[in-house]
N, C-alpha and C positions, 0 to 999 in steps of 0.2 A: 351900060350898067344903070338903074335907075338912080334917081339922088337918096330915095330910102335906104336903095342896098348898100349905096355905097357908103352910108352913116353907118348903116348895122355891120358891114365889113370893117369899117375904121373901128367901132366900138370892140368887135371880137378881137380885132388884134391888138387893141390898146389893150383890152382885160388880158390876152394871154401872156403880154409883155409884163405888166403890174405884177402878175401871178410868177413871174419867173424872178424879177427882182426880187420880190418877198420871198420867195423860196431860198435864194441867196442869203438875205436878211437873215432868216432862221438857221441856215446850216451854219452862217458865223458864229451862230449863240450856242451852237453844237447839238441842233435837233437833226434828225432824221425826217425826211419826207416820205410819208409812207403810203401815202395816197394822194391824186393829182383829181379834182373835178370829180368825186364820188358821189354818185346819187342815192340818197335815202326816198324813203316814201312821201316825205313832205317836200323833196327839190335837194340840190345841188348845195356840196359845200367846196367850196373851191381848193385850199389842201387841207390835208391831216398831217399833222408832225408827232412825233415822238419825242419829248424831252424830258431825260431822265425816265422817271416814272409817271410823267403826266402825259394825255394825249391830248393834242391842242388842235381844236377844230380852228380856222383861220377864213375868215371872210376878207377879200381884196376890196378894195375900193380904190379908184384913181380920179384925178380930175387936178385942175390947175394948184389948188392950194390945199393942205390937210384939212382944216376944217370944213371946206366945202365937200370934199370926199365923205367925210365922218357922217356929214349930214344924210348921205345918200342911203345910210342903212335905217330902214324902218322896222318900227315895231314887228309888223306882221314878218316880216323876212326873218327877224332874229326867232319868233316862234317857230317859222319852219326849219331852220337849221338847228334849233334845239331838239325837235322832233328827230330830225334826220341823225343828227349828233347821237343821239338815246338808241337810234337802231344801228349804228354803227358798235356804240359801245355794247351792245346786246350780245352782235353776233361775233366780236373780233377782241374785245377787252374787256371783257367782265370781271368784275371787282377792283379796276385800275381808274386813277383820279383822272380826271376831264377837266376841262377849262375851253370858253371860247374865245377868241381873239378878234380883234378887227385890226387889220392891217392896211394903212393909207400910201397912196405912193402921190406925190405932188410932181409938177409939170417939170420938175428938175430929175426928177426918179429917187428923190430919198424919200424913204420908207419912215414912219411913225407906226409903231404897234402899241395898242390900247388893250393891256391883258386883261381877261376875264370879265368880258362885258356883260351888261346886262341893262336891261329895262325895266327892272324890278320885276319879272314875270310872277 
């Protein structure tokens, strides 16, 4: 395996592990995970949860520190998530409330959730 392929494999598996950790954190809050890695026309949404009457679209970022992980979400990616979230709502959840959360996982496996994020789009 080449060094590039190894890095890609490690990043993929790290992402899957982080998503699992975040999934459990939301379930502990009473949410039901209804989709994993859902793909809309603009891209993938890591997790979609139902929390009471709110559909929550969750972007998961992992790094050694929460603040570093949070910086990995860029405006353009959030714009793509918004488009895909709108696709999902149009097909599956008409008339329900929604929000987009950023969940970061640090090197110790701790989760920090930033609810209803925006870049003032």
